C-alpha positions in Angstrom: -58.6 22.2 14.5 -58.3 19.4 17.0 -61.3 17.5 17.4 -62.0 14.0 19.4 -64.7 11.5 18.8 -65.4 9.7 22.1 -66.8 6.2 22.3 -70.2 7.8 23.0 -70.3 9.7 19.9 -69.7 13.1 21.3 -67.2 15.4 19.5 -65.0 17.2 21.7 -62.8 20.4 20.9 -60.2 21.5 23.7 -60.0 25.1 24.5 -56.3 25.4 23.8 -56.0 23.2 21.0 -53.9 20.7 23.0 -55.3 17.1 23.4 -53.7 13.9 24.9 -55.1 10.3 24.7 -53.8 7.1 25.8 -52.2 5.9 29.1 -49.6 8.7 29.2 -52.0 11.0 27.4 -52.5 13.5 30.5 -48.8 13.8 31.0 -48.1 14.4 27.5 -50.9 17.0 27.5 -49.5 18.9 30.4 -46.2 18.9 28.8 -47.6 20.2 25.3 -49.5 22.9 27.0 -46.3 24.1 29.0 -44.4 23.9 25.8 -46.9 25.8 23.7 -47.3 28.5 26.3 -43.4 29.2 27.0 -41.7 28.3 23.9 -41.6 28.9 20.4 -41.1 25.3 19.0 -43.2 24.2 16.1 -46.1 21.7 16.8 -44.3 18.6 15.5 -41.5 19.4 17.9 -44.0 20.0 20.8 -45.5 16.7 20.1 -42.5 14.6 20.1 -40.9 16.3 23.3 -44.3 16.1 25.1 -44.3 12.3 24.3 -40.6 11.9 25.4 -41.7 13.6 28.7 -44.7 11.2 29.1 -42.6 8.2 28.2 -40.2 9.4 31.3 -43.3 9.2 33.6 -45.7 6.8 32.5 -44.3 2.9 32.4 -46.9 2.1 29.7 -45.5 4.7 27.3 -42.4 3.8 25.3 -40.1 6.4 23.1 -40.8 4.5 19.9 -42.3 7.9 18.6 -43.6 8.5 15.1 -45.0 11.7 14.6 -47.2 12.2 11.5 -48.4 15.8 10.1 -51.4 16.4 8.0 -50.9 19.6 5.5 -52.8 22.7 6.7 -55.5 23.9 4.2 -56.1 27.5 4.5 
């Protein structure tokens, strides 16, 4: 599950499981939605490629990317 706790204390859950935050968040979110819908890449690769796309568009997003994954408990 993807959840976001806002500054107002609201808890948001996106309909498609994709969320972006920060200055390039909207660019990264758009790229992640496209990659999720039209590729078979794993989640970590989608995150990395989405951030690379955002870094190419937004001058405040850089390419120093560290993707950390939490183990999934089913």
